[in-house]
N, CA, C, O and the ligand as a Tripos MOL2 file, in Angstrom:
@<TRIPOS>MOLECULE
protein
  257   255    65     0     0
PROTEIN
NO_CHARGES

@<TRIPOS>ATOM
      1 N           0.8420   -1.2140    0.0000 N.3       1 MET1
      2 CA          0.0000    0.0000    0.0000 C.3       1 MET1
      3 C           0.8680    1.2500    0.0000 C.2       1 MET1
      4 O           1.7790    1.3860    0.8160 O.2       1 MET1
      5 N           0.5790    2.1530   -0.9130 N.am      2 THR2
      6 CA          1.3260    3.4100   -0.9760 C.3       2 THR2
      7 C           0.5380    4.4890   -0.2630 C.2       2 THR2
      8 O          -0.6930    4.4940   -0.2850 O.2       2 THR2
      9 N           1.2510    5.3960    0.3640 N.am      3 SER3
     10 CA          0.5440    6.4760    1.0600 C.3       3 SER3
     11 C           0.8850    7.8150    0.4380 C.2       3 SER3
     12 O           1.9720    8.0080   -0.1060 O.2       3 SER3
     13 N          -0.0520    8.7250    0.5270 N.am      4 VAL4
     14 CA          0.0910   10.0580   -0.0360 C.3       4 VAL4
     15 C           1.0260   10.8770    0.8640 C.2       4 VAL4
     16 O           0.8810   10.8440    2.0860 O.2       4 VAL4
     17 N           1.9800   11.6060    0.2820 N.am      5 PRO5
     18 CA          2.9100   12.3970    1.0930 C.3       5 PRO5
     19 C           2.2110   13.4580    1.9290 C.2       5 PRO5
     20 O           1.1550   13.9640    1.5480 O.2       5 PRO5
     21 N           2.8020   13.7900    3.0650 N.am      6 ALA6
     22 CA          2.1790   14.7260    3.9990 C.3       6 ALA6
     23 C           2.0570   16.1300    3.4070 C.2       6 ALA6
     24 O           1.2080   16.9100    3.8380 O.2       6 ALA6
     25 N           2.8990   16.4560    2.4230 N.am      7 ASN7
     26 CA          2.8360   17.8040    1.8560 C.3       7 ASN7
     27 C           1.7830   17.9380    0.7620 C.2       7 ASN7
     28 O           1.6730   18.9900    0.1310 O.2       7 ASN7
     29 N           1.0170   16.8910    0.5380 N.am      8 CYS8
     30 CA         -0.0720   16.9650   -0.4320 C.3       8 CYS8
     31 C          -1.2100   17.7970    0.1620 C.2       8 CYS8
     32 O          -1.6700   17.5300    1.2720 O.2       8 CYS8
     33 N          -1.6590   18.8120   -0.5900 N.am      9 LEU9
     34 CA         -2.6510   19.7610   -0.0760 C.3       9 LEU9
     35 C          -3.9930   19.1190    0.2490 C.2       9 LEU9
     36 O          -4.6090   19.4430    1.2650 O.2       9 LEU9
     37 N          -4.4440   18.2210   -0.6010 N.am     10 ASN10
     38 CA         -5.8050   17.6840   -0.4440 C.3      10 ASN10
     39 C          -5.7600   16.1760   -0.2220 C.2      10 ASN10
     40 O          -4.8020   15.5080   -0.6120 O.2      10 ASN10
     41 N          -6.7970   15.6550    0.4030 N.am     11 THR11
     42 CA         -6.8750   14.2150    0.6390 C.3      11 THR11
     43 C          -7.9240   13.5520   -0.2400 C.2      11 THR11
     44 O          -7.9280   12.3330   -0.4060 O.2      11 THR11
     45 N          -8.8280   14.3780   -0.8110 N.am     12 LEU12
     46 CA         -9.8700   13.8330   -1.6690 C.3      12 LEU12
     47 C          -9.7700   14.4180   -3.0720 C.2      12 LEU12
     48 O          -9.4370   15.5910   -3.2440 O.2      12 LEU12
     49 N         -10.0590   13.6010   -4.0590 N.am     13 CYS13
     50 CA        -10.0310   14.0430   -5.4490 C.3      13 CYS13
     51 C         -11.1040   15.1090   -5.6750 C.2      13 CYS13
     52 O         -12.2750   14.8800   -5.3730 O.2      13 CYS13
     53 N         -10.7080   16.2900   -6.2130 N.am     14 PRO14
     54 CA        -11.6990   17.3540   -6.4390 C.3      14 PRO14
     55 C         -12.7330   16.9860   -7.5030 C.2      14 PRO14
     56 O         -13.8070   17.5850   -7.5400 O.2      14 PRO14
     57 N         -12.4380   16.0320   -8.3520 N.am     15 TRP15
     58 CA        -13.3860   15.6310   -9.4030 C.3      15 TRP15
     59 C         -14.4210   14.6550   -8.8590 C.2      15 TRP15
     60 O         -15.6120   14.7910   -9.1400 O.2      15 TRP15
     61 N         -13.9740   13.6750   -8.0840 N.am     16 SER16
     62 CA        -14.8590   12.5700   -7.7160 C.3      16 SER16
     63 C         -15.1230   12.4670   -6.2230 C.2      16 SER16
     64 O         -16.0780   11.8070   -5.8120 O.2      16 SER16
     65 N         -14.2890   13.1120   -5.3940 N.am     17 GLY17
     66 CA        -14.4460   12.9940   -3.9530 C.3      17 GLY17
     67 C         -13.8530   11.7190   -3.3790 C.2      17 GLY17
     68 O         -13.9810   11.4460   -2.1850 O.2      17 GLY17
     69 N         -13.1930   10.9260   -4.2470 N.am     18 LYS18
     70 CA        -12.5460    9.7010   -3.7730 C.3      18 LYS18
     71 C         -11.1780   10.0180   -3.1860 C.2      18 LYS18
     72 O         -10.6060   11.0640   -3.4900 O.2      18 LYS18
     73 N         -10.6410    9.1290   -2.3470 N.am     19 PRO19
     74 CA         -9.3300    9.3830   -1.7230 C.3      19 PRO19
     75 C          -8.2240    9.5320   -2.7720 C.2      19 PRO19
     76 O          -8.2230    8.8590   -3.8020 O.2      19 PRO19
     77 N          -7.2910   10.4290   -2.4770 N.am     20 VAL20
     78 CA         -6.1430   10.6730   -3.3470 C.3      20 VAL20
     79 C          -5.2200    9.4630   -3.3530 C.2      20 VAL20
     80 O          -4.9710    8.8610   -2.3090 O.2      20 VAL20
     81 N          -4.7140    9.1080   -4.5260 N.am     21 GLN21
     82 CA         -3.7700    7.9980   -4.6550 C.3      21 GLN21
     83 C          -2.3580    8.5380   -4.8450 C.2      21 GLN21
     84 O          -2.1500    9.5600   -5.4980 O.2      21 GLN21
     85 N          -1.3860    7.8260   -4.2560 N.am     22 ALA22
     86 CA          0.0070    8.2830   -4.2760 C.3      22 ALA22
     87 C           0.5890    8.3280   -5.6890 C.2      22 ALA22
     88 O           1.5650    9.0390   -5.9280 O.2      22 ALA22
     89 N           0.0100    7.5860   -6.6190 N.am     23 ASP23
     90 CA          0.5560    7.5880   -7.9780 C.3      23 ASP23
     91 C          -0.1340    8.6080   -8.8730 C.2      23 ASP23
     92 O           0.1160    8.6480  -10.0770 O.2      23 ASP23
     93 N          -1.0050    9.4370   -8.2900 N.am     24 SER24
     94 CA         -1.7680   10.3930   -9.0940 C.3      24 SER24
     95 C          -1.5940   11.8180   -8.5840 C.2      24 SER24
     96 O          -2.5570   12.5720   -8.4470 O.2      24 SER24
     97 N          -0.3300   12.1690   -8.3050 N.am     25 LEU25
     98 CA         -0.0250   13.4980   -7.7770 C.3      25 LEU25
     99 C           0.5290   14.3860   -8.8840 C.2      25 LEU25
    100 O           1.0910   13.9060   -9.8690 O.2      25 LEU25
    101 N           0.3540   15.6940   -8.6980 N.am     26 THR26
    102 CA          1.0200   16.6450   -9.5810 C.3      26 THR26
    103 C           1.3190   17.8900   -8.7670 C.2      26 THR26
    104 O           1.0090   17.9620   -7.5780 O.2      26 THR26
    105 N           1.9250   18.8690   -9.4230 N.am     27 GLU27
    106 CA          2.2990   20.0770   -8.7090 C.3      27 GLU27
    107 C           1.4930   21.2490   -9.2310 C.2      27 GLU27
    108 O           1.2930   21.3900  -10.4370 O.2      27 GLU27
    109 N           1.0310   22.0880   -8.3190 N.am     28 TYR28
    110 CA          0.2980   23.2830   -8.7150 C.3      28 TYR28
    111 C           0.8290   24.4660   -7.9210 C.2      28 TYR28
    112 O           0.7130   24.4950   -6.6960 O.2      28 TYR28
    113 N           1.4150   25.4440   -8.6120 N.am     29 ARG29
    114 CA          1.9850   26.6270   -7.9750 C.3      29 ARG29
    115 C           2.8630   26.2780   -6.7890 C.2      29 ARG29
    116 O           2.7730   26.8950   -5.7290 O.2      29 ARG29
    117 N           3.7140   25.2780   -6.9820 N.am     30 GLY30
    118 CA          4.6800   24.9190   -5.9540 C.3      30 GLY30
    119 C           4.1480   23.9980   -4.8690 C.2      30 GLY30
    120 O           4.8770   23.6510   -3.9390 O.2      30 GLY30
    121 N           2.8750   23.5950   -4.9780 N.am     31 ASN31
    122 CA          2.3020   22.6850   -3.9890 C.3      31 ASN31
    123 C           1.9600   21.3480   -4.6360 C.2      31 ASN31
    124 O           1.6960   21.2700   -5.8360 O.2      31 ASN31
    125 N           1.9710   20.3000   -3.8210 N.am     32 VAL32
    126 CA          1.5600   18.9900   -4.3100 C.3      32 VAL32
    127 C           0.0510   18.8590   -4.1570 C.2      32 VAL32
    128 O          -0.5010   19.0820   -3.0800 O.2      32 VAL32
    129 N          -0.6030   18.4960   -5.2450 N.am     33 VAL33
    130 CA         -2.0440   18.2280   -5.2000 C.3      33 VAL33
    131 C          -2.2780   16.8190   -5.7340 C.2      33 VAL33
    132 O          -1.5220   16.3370   -6.5770 O.2      33 VAL33
    133 N          -3.3210   16.1630   -5.2460 N.am     34 GLY34
    134 CA         -3.5360   14.7660   -5.5910 C.3      34 GLY34
    135 C          -4.9120   14.4980   -6.1660 C.2      34 GLY34
    136 O          -5.8440   15.2880   -6.0140 O.2      34 GLY34
    137 N          -5.0070   13.3490   -6.8350 N.am     35 PHE35
    138 CA         -6.2500   12.9200   -7.4770 C.3      35 PHE35
    139 C          -6.4540   11.4380   -7.2510 C.2      35 PHE35
    140 O          -5.5370   10.7470   -6.8080 O.2      35 PHE35
    141 N          -7.6540   10.9350   -7.5520 N.am     36 CYS36
    142 CA         -7.9470    9.5360   -7.2650 C.3      36 CYS36
    143 C          -7.3590    8.6050   -8.3210 C.2      36 CYS36
    144 O          -7.1680    7.4160   -8.0650 O.2      36 CYS36
    145 N          -7.0720    9.1390   -9.4990 N.am     37 ASN37
    146 CA         -6.3980    8.3220  -10.5020 C.3      37 ASN37
    147 C          -5.6820    9.2400  -11.4960 C.2      37 ASN37
    148 O          -5.8740   10.4560  -11.4780 O.2      37 ASN37
    149 N          -4.8600    8.6480  -12.3590 N.am     38 THR38
    150 CA         -4.0460    9.4650  -13.2550 C.3      38 THR38
    151 C          -4.9030   10.1850  -14.2890 C.2      38 THR38
    152 O          -4.5000   11.2280  -14.8040 O.2      38 THR38
    153 N          -6.0840    9.6430  -14.6020 N.am     39 GLY39
    154 CA         -6.9860   10.3010  -15.5440 C.3      39 GLY39
    155 C          -7.4620   11.6390  -15.0050 C.2      39 GLY39
    156 O          -7.4780   12.6380  -15.7240 O.2      39 GLY39
    157 N          -7.8530   11.6520  -13.7210 N.am     40 CYS40
    158 CA         -8.2730   12.9030  -13.0820 C.3      40 CYS40
    159 C          -7.1080   13.8830  -13.0480 C.2      40 CYS40
    160 O          -7.2860   15.0740  -13.3030 O.2      40 CYS40
    161 N          -5.9210   13.3860  -12.7360 N.am     41 ARG41
    162 CA         -4.7440   14.2450  -12.6750 C.3      41 ARG41
    163 C          -4.4710   14.8630  -14.0550 C.2      41 ARG41
    164 O          -4.2070   16.0600  -14.1650 O.2      41 ARG41
    165 N          -4.5380   14.0470  -15.0890 N.am     42 ASP42
    166 CA         -4.2420   14.5480  -16.4320 C.3      42 ASP42
    167 C          -5.2660   15.6050  -16.8510 C.2      42 ASP42
    168 O          -4.9210   16.5780  -17.5210 O.2      42 ASP42
    169 N          -6.5250   15.4070  -16.4550 N.am     43 LYS43
    170 CA         -7.5700   16.3750  -16.7530 C.3      43 LYS43
    171 C          -7.2320   17.7240  -16.1150 C.2      43 LYS43
    172 O          -7.3960   18.7760  -16.7330 O.2      43 LYS43
    173 N          -6.7630   17.6750  -14.8790 N.am     44 PHE44
    174 CA         -6.3740   18.8890  -14.1580 C.3      44 PHE44
    175 C          -5.1790   19.5510  -14.8290 C.2      44 PHE44
    176 O          -5.1810   20.7600  -15.0590 O.2      44 PHE44
    177 N          -4.1530   18.7530  -15.1420 N.am     45 GLU45
    178 CA         -2.9380   19.3070  -15.7460 C.3      45 GLU45
    179 C          -3.2620   19.9900  -17.0730 C.2      45 GLU45
    180 O          -2.7140   21.0450  -17.3940 O.2      45 GLU45
    181 N          -4.1500   19.3790  -17.8270 N.am     46 GLN46
    182 CA         -4.5360   19.9240  -19.1200 C.3      46 GLN46
    183 C          -5.2400   21.2700  -18.9440 C.2      46 GLN46
    184 O          -4.9710   22.2210  -19.6780 O.2      46 GLN46
    185 N          -6.1480   21.3400  -17.9570 N.am     47 ALA47
    186 CA         -6.8910   22.5770  -17.7060 C.3      47 ALA47
    187 C          -5.9420   23.6790  -17.2510 C.2      47 ALA47
    188 O          -6.0260   24.8100  -17.7300 O.2      47 ALA47
    189 N          -5.0410   23.3540  -16.3300 N.am     48 VAL48
    190 CA         -4.0890   24.3440  -15.8140 C.3      48 VAL48
    191 C          -3.2210   24.8820  -16.9470 C.2      48 VAL48
    192 O          -2.9780   26.0850  -17.0470 O.2      48 VAL48
    193 N          -2.7620   23.9680  -17.7950 N.am     49 ARG49
    194 CA         -1.8950   24.3840  -18.9030 C.3      49 ARG49
    195 C          -2.6320   25.3570  -19.8140 C.2      49 ARG49
    196 O          -2.0630   26.3450  -20.2780 O.2      49 ARG49
    197 N          -3.9030   25.0640  -20.0620 N.am     50 GLN50
    198 CA         -4.6890   25.9400  -20.9210 C.3      50 GLN50
    199 C          -4.8040   27.3400  -20.3350 C.2      50 GLN50
    200 O          -4.6390   28.3360  -21.0390 O.2      50 GLN50
    201 N          -5.0940   27.4040  -19.0180 N.am     51 PHE51
    202 CA         -5.2330   28.7070  -18.3780 C.3      51 PHE51
    203 C          -3.9040   29.4450  -18.3490 C.2      51 PHE51
    204 O          -3.8600   30.6650  -18.5090 O.2      51 PHE51
    205 N          -2.8250   28.7060  -18.1450 N.am     52 GLU52
    206 CA         -1.5240   29.3640  -18.0970 C.3      52 GLU52
    207 C          -1.1530   29.9400  -19.4530 C.2      52 GLU52
    208 O          -0.5480   31.0090  -19.5390 O.2      52 GLU52
    209 N          -1.5170   29.2270  -20.5070 N.am     53 GLU53
    210 CA         -1.2450   29.7440  -21.8470 C.3      53 GLU53
    211 C          -2.0650   31.0010  -22.1170 C.2      53 GLU53
    212 O          -1.5690   31.9580  -22.7110 O.2      53 GLU53
    213 N          -3.3120   30.9920  -21.6810 N.am     54 LEU54
    214 CA         -4.1650   32.1720  -21.8560 C.3      54 LEU54
    215 C          -3.6100   33.3570  -21.0670 C.2      54 LEU54
    216 O          -3.5800   34.4830  -21.5640 O.2      54 LEU54
    217 N          -3.1770   33.0970  -19.8470 N.am     55 LEU55
    218 CA         -2.5980   34.1510  -19.0190 C.3      55 LEU55
    219 C          -1.3370   34.7190  -19.6440 C.2      55 LEU55
    220 O          -1.1360   35.9330  -19.6750 O.2      55 LEU55
    221 N          -0.4980   33.8370  -20.1350 N.am     56 ALA56
    222 CA          0.7600   34.2630  -20.7460 C.3      56 ALA56
    223 C           0.4830   35.1340  -21.9570 C.2      56 ALA56
    224 O           1.1600   36.1400  -22.1700 O.2      56 ALA56
    225 N          -0.5150   34.7510  -22.7580 N.am     57 ALA57
    226 CA         -0.8760   35.5270  -23.9440 C.3      57 ALA57
    227 C          -1.3900   36.8940  -23.5320 C.2      57 ALA57
    228 O          -1.0780   37.9030  -24.1650 O.2      57 ALA57
    229 N          -2.1760   36.9220  -22.4720 N.am     58 GLU58
    230 CA         -2.7510   38.1710  -21.9860 C.3      58 GLU58
    231 C          -1.6560   39.1060  -21.4720 C.2      58 GLU58
    232 O          -1.6450   40.3020  -21.7600 O.2      58 GLU58
    233 N          -0.7340   38.5170  -20.7000 N.am     59 GLU59
    234 CA          0.3530   39.3380  -20.1600 C.3      59 GLU59
    235 C           1.2080   39.8990  -21.2800 C.2      59 GLU59
    236 O           1.6810   41.0340  -21.2130 O.2      59 GLU59
    237 N           1.3970   39.0990  -22.2970 N.am     60 LYS60
    238 CA          2.1940   39.5570  -23.4310 C.3      60 LYS60
    239 C           1.4920   40.7160  -24.1150 C.2      60 LYS60
    240 O           2.1240   41.6880  -24.5310 O.2      60 LYS60
    241 N           0.1530   40.5940  -24.2280 N.am     61 ALA61
    242 CA         -0.6320   41.6140  -24.9220 C.3      61 ALA61
    243 C          -0.6640   42.9310  -24.1490 C.2      61 ALA61
    244 O          -0.5730   44.0040  -24.7460 O.2      61 ALA61
    245 N          -0.7930   42.8530  -22.8060 N.am     62 SER62
    246 CA         -0.9240   44.0680  -22.0240 C.3      62 SER62
    247 C           0.4320   44.5850  -21.5480 C.2      62 SER62
    248 O           0.5420   45.7270  -21.1010 O.2      62 SER62
    249 N           1.4550   43.7520  -21.6450 N.am     63 GLY63
    250 CA          2.7980   44.1490  -21.2210 C.3      63 GLY63
    251 C           3.3850   45.1760  -22.1410 C.2      63 GLY63
    252 O           2.6420   45.9890  -22.6920 O.2      63 GLY63
    253 N           4.6630   45.1810  -22.3310 N.am     64 ALA64
    254 CA          5.3850   46.0650  -23.2660 C.3      64 ALA64
    255 C           5.0380   47.5340  -23.1180 C.2      64 ALA64
    256 O           5.5760   48.3720  -23.8420 O.2      64 ALA64
    257 ZN        -10.6830   11.5370   -9.3550 Zn       65 ZN65
@<TRIPOS>BOND
     1     1     2 1
     2     2     3 1
     3     3     4 2
     4     3     5 am
     5     5     6 1
     6     6     7 1
     7     7     8 2
     8     7     9 am
     9     9    10 1
    10    10    11 1
    11    11    12 2
    12    11    13 am
    13    13    14 1
    14    14    15 1
    15    15    16 2
    16    15    17 am
    17    17    18 1
    18    18    19 1
    19    19    20 2
    20    19    21 am
    21    21    22 1
    22    22    23 1
    23    23    24 2
    24    23    25 am
    25    25    26 1
    26    26    27 1
    27    27    28 2
    28    27    29 am
    29    29    30 1
    30    30    31 1
    31    31    32 2
    32    31    33 am
    33    33    34 1
    34    34    35 1
    35    35    36 2
    36    35    37 am
    37    37    38 1
    38    38    39 1
    39    39    40 2
    40    39    41 am
    41    41    42 1
    42    42    43 1
    43    43    44 2
    44    43    45 am
    45    45    46 1
    46    46    47 1
    47    47    48 2
    48    47    49 am
    49    49    50 1
    50    50    51 1
    51    51    52 2
    52    51    53 am
    53    53    54 1
    54    54    55 1
    55    55    56 2
    56    55    57 am
    57    57    58 1
    58    58    59 1
    59    59    60 2
    60    59    61 am
    61    61    62 1
    62    62    63 1
    63    63    64 2
    64    63    65 am
    65    65    66 1
    66    66    67 1
    67    67    68 2
    68    67    69 am
    69    69    70 1
    70    70    71 1
    71    71    72 2
    72    71    73 am
    73    73    74 1
    74    74    75 1
    75    75    76 2
    76    75    77 am
    77    77    78 1
    78    78    79 1
    79    79    80 2
    80    79    81 am
    81    81    82 1
    82    82    83 1
    83    83    84 2
    84    83    85 am
    85    85    86 1
    86    86    87 1
    87    87    88 2
    88    87    89 am
    89    89    90 1
    90    90    91 1
    91    91    92 2
    92    91    93 am
    93    93    94 1
    94    94    95 1
    95    95    96 2
    96    95    97 am
    97    97    98 1
    98    98    99 1
    99    99   100 2
   100    99   101 am
   101   101   102 1
   102   102   103 1
   103   103   104 2
   104   103   105 am
   105   105   106 1
   106   106   107 1
   107   107   108 2
   108   107   109 am
   109   109   110 1
   110   110   111 1
   111   111   112 2
   112   111   113 am
   113   113   114 1
   114   114   115 1
   115   115   116 2
   116   115   117 am
   117   117   118 1
   118   118   119 1
   119   119   120 2
   120   119   121 am
   121   121   122 1
   122   122   123 1
   123   123   124 2
   124   123   125 am
   125   125   126 1
   126   126   127 1
   127   127   128 2
   128   127   129 am
   129   129   130 1
   130   130   131 1
   131   131   132 2
   132   131   133 am
   133   133   134 1
   134   134   135 1
   135   135   136 2
   136   135   137 am
   137   137   138 1
   138   138   139 1
   139   139   140 2
   140   139   141 am
   141   141   142 1
   142   142   143 1
   143   143   144 2
   144   143   145 am
   145   145   146 1
   146   146   147 1
   147   147   148 2
   148   147   149 am
   149   149   150 1
   150   150   151 1
   151   151   152 2
   152   151   153 am
   153   153   154 1
   154   154   155 1
   155   155   156 2
   156   155   157 am
   157   157   158 1
   158   158   159 1
   159   159   160 2
   160   159   161 am
   161   161   162 1
   162   162   163 1
   163   163   164 2
   164   163   165 am
   165   165   166 1
   166   166   167 1
   167   167   168 2
   168   167   169 am
   169   169   170 1
   170   170   171 1
   171   171   172 2
   172   171   173 am
   173   173   174 1
   174   174   175 1
   175   175   176 2
   176   175   177 am
   177   177   178 1
   178   178   179 1
   179   179   180 2
   180   179   181 am
   181   181   182 1
   182   182   183 1
   183   183   184 2
   184   183   185 am
   185   185   186 1
   186   186   187 1
   187   187   188 2
   188   187   189 am
   189   189   190 1
   190   190   191 1
   191   191   192 2
   192   191   193 am
   193   193   194 1
   194   194   195 1
   195   195   196 2
   196   195   197 am
   197   197   198 1
   198   198   199 1
   199   199   200 2
   200   199   201 am
   201   201   202 1
   202   202   203 1
   203   203   204 2
   204   203   205 am
   205   205   206 1
   206   206   207 1
   207   207   208 2
   208   207   209 am
   209   209   210 1
   210   210   211 1
   211   211   212 2
   212   211   213 am
   213   213   214 1
   214   214   215 1
   215   215   216 2
   216   215   217 am
   217   217   218 1
   218   218   219 1
   219   219   220 2
   220   219   221 am
   221   221   222 1
   222   222   223 1
   223   223   224 2
   224   223   225 am
   225   225   226 1
   226   226   227 1
   227   227   228 2
   228   227   229 am
   229   229   230 1
   230   230   231 1
   231   231   232 2
   232   231   233 am
   233   233   234 1
   234   234   235 1
   235   235   236 2
   236   235   237 am
   237   237   238 1
   238   238   239 1
   239   239   240 2
   240   239   241 am
   241   241   242 1
   242   242   243 1
   243   243   244 2
   244   243   245 am
   245   245   246 1
   246   246   247 1
   247   247   248 2
   248   247   249 am
   249   249   250 1
   250   250   251 1
   251   251   252 2
   252   251   253 am
   253   253   254 1
   254   254   255 1
   255   255   256 2
@<TRIPOS>SUBSTRUCTURE
     1 MET1         2 RESIDUE 1 A MET
     2 THR2         6 RESIDUE 1 A THR
     3 SER3        10 RESIDUE 1 A SER
     4 VAL4        14 RESIDUE 1 A VAL
     5 PRO5        18 RESIDUE 1 A PRO
     6 ALA6        22 RESIDUE 1 A ALA
     7 ASN7        26 RESIDUE 1 A ASN
     8 CYS8        30 RESIDUE 1 A CYS
     9 LEU9        34 RESIDUE 1 A LEU
    10 ASN10       38 RESIDUE 1 A ASN
    11 THR11       42 RESIDUE 1 A THR
    12 LEU12       46 RESIDUE 1 A LEU
    13 CYS13       50 RESIDUE 1 A CYS
    14 PRO14       54 RESIDUE 1 A PRO
    15 TRP15       58 RESIDUE 1 A TRP
    16 SER16       62 RESIDUE 1 A SER
    17 GLY17       66 RESIDUE 1 A GLY
    18 LYS18       70 RESIDUE 1 A LYS
    19 PRO19       74 RESIDUE 1 A PRO
    20 VAL20       78 RESIDUE 1 A VAL
    21 GLN21       82 RESIDUE 1 A GLN
    22 ALA22       86 RESIDUE 1 A ALA
    23 ASP23       90 RESIDUE 1 A ASP
    24 SER24       94 RESIDUE 1 A SER
    25 LEU25       98 RESIDUE 1 A LEU
    26 THR26      102 RESIDUE 1 A THR
    27 GLU27      106 RESIDUE 1 A GLU
    28 TYR28      110 RESIDUE 1 A TYR
    29 ARG29      114 RESIDUE 1 A ARG
    30 GLY30      118 RESIDUE 1 A GLY
    31 ASN31      122 RESIDUE 1 A ASN
    32 VAL32      126 RESIDUE 1 A VAL
    33 VAL33      130 RESIDUE 1 A VAL
    34 GLY34      134 RESIDUE 1 A GLY
    35 PHE35      138 RESIDUE 1 A PHE
    36 CYS36      142 RESIDUE 1 A CYS
    37 ASN37      146 RESIDUE 1 A ASN
    38 THR38      150 RESIDUE 1 A THR
    39 GLY39      154 RESIDUE 1 A GLY
    40 CYS40      158 RESIDUE 1 A CYS
    41 ARG41      162 RESIDUE 1 A ARG
    42 ASP42      166 RESIDUE 1 A ASP
    43 LYS43      170 RESIDUE 1 A LYS
    44 PHE44      174 RESIDUE 1 A PHE
    45 GLU45      178 RESIDUE 1 A GLU
    46 GLN46      182 RESIDUE 1 A GLN
    47 ALA47      186 RESIDUE 1 A ALA
    48 VAL48      190 RESIDUE 1 A VAL
    49 ARG49      194 RESIDUE 1 A ARG
    50 GLN50      198 RESIDUE 1 A GLN
    51 PHE51      202 RESIDUE 1 A PHE
    52 GLU52      206 RESIDUE 1 A GLU
    53 GLU53      210 RESIDUE 1 A GLU
    54 LEU54      214 RESIDUE 1 A LEU
    55 LEU55      218 RESIDUE 1 A LEU
    56 ALA56      222 RESIDUE 1 A ALA
    57 ALA57      226 RESIDUE 1 A ALA
    58 GLU58      230 RESIDUE 1 A GLU
    59 GLU59      234 RESIDUE 1 A GLU
    60 LYS60      238 RESIDUE 1 A LYS
    61 ALA61      242 RESIDUE 1 A ALA
    62 SER62      246 RESIDUE 1 A SER
    63 GLY63      250 RESIDUE 1 A GLY
    64 ALA64      254 RESIDUE 1 A ALA
    65 ZN65       257 GROUP 0 **** ****
C-alpha cells in the first residue's frame, strides 16, 4: 500500500471525492495536489496548462 505524502494539499479528489492515490499526484503553484487516478490528474494538468497559456498571452498583450 502506498501512502500520499504529507505535503499533499488535499486528501480527496476534487473531481470525484474519492481518496487521493500516491501515484496520481502533480504540482500546482509549488504545492503537491492529488487525485484519485491518473486520468483525473491529467484532466487537471490539461486545464491548468490551458489557463496558463491564456494568461501568458494576456500578459504579453498588455505588457510592453
Ligand atoms: Zn478523481
